Steps between C-alpha positions, in 0.01 A plus 500: 500500500636839405482814710552842347681713757459871427736739680523876506873565539639775277206438269289189466649156441338160478663167570351158440541255786440131444610170640865452424582868448381813336583768248434864421179537301593586140355836397269461201518852363180620338408829666781599738863478392592652838386191692236372737274702725196444725218695670332654196359406159787617279770357278741372769227294671382376158848367421521331841162334443597393147835367623346294782234344278752442220719312745213290627276433196671650188513845349241413236249385762575804718430739214189323372198718563707738712523240777812660648315834529233331713775336705661841546173645631433209737853422626766760415334841528368433855849423637638788705850459641730735686872488427640165617162325519397190306180335384440169334257347258481122499451280198202346680322838527572575136370161384180547705458847345558360150228240558254770615582715197449203269166412666380863485585529131315185401815297451675772300795671671 
């Protein structure tokens, strides 16, 4: 099971923790060449949402129907961190959310 650890330390970083190790989340650049951000509905949070979903389910699936934008609104924009604080999003929570989105869209995501 993966955990996405989001830290505000000289900007926003995200690391992926999993059994046997972890790695920095690769930045899928679509809106924000300057990097990740949280706490609002802009380009930095959009890239973080796209990067997390791309890592977990694929970039194509994340972009389909603007799925990553919904993920941004539900998971990334609400995160508020002071300098040095962290938050995490678990793969389990994301998978549960994906199932709800699929059910609410009549099987289309």
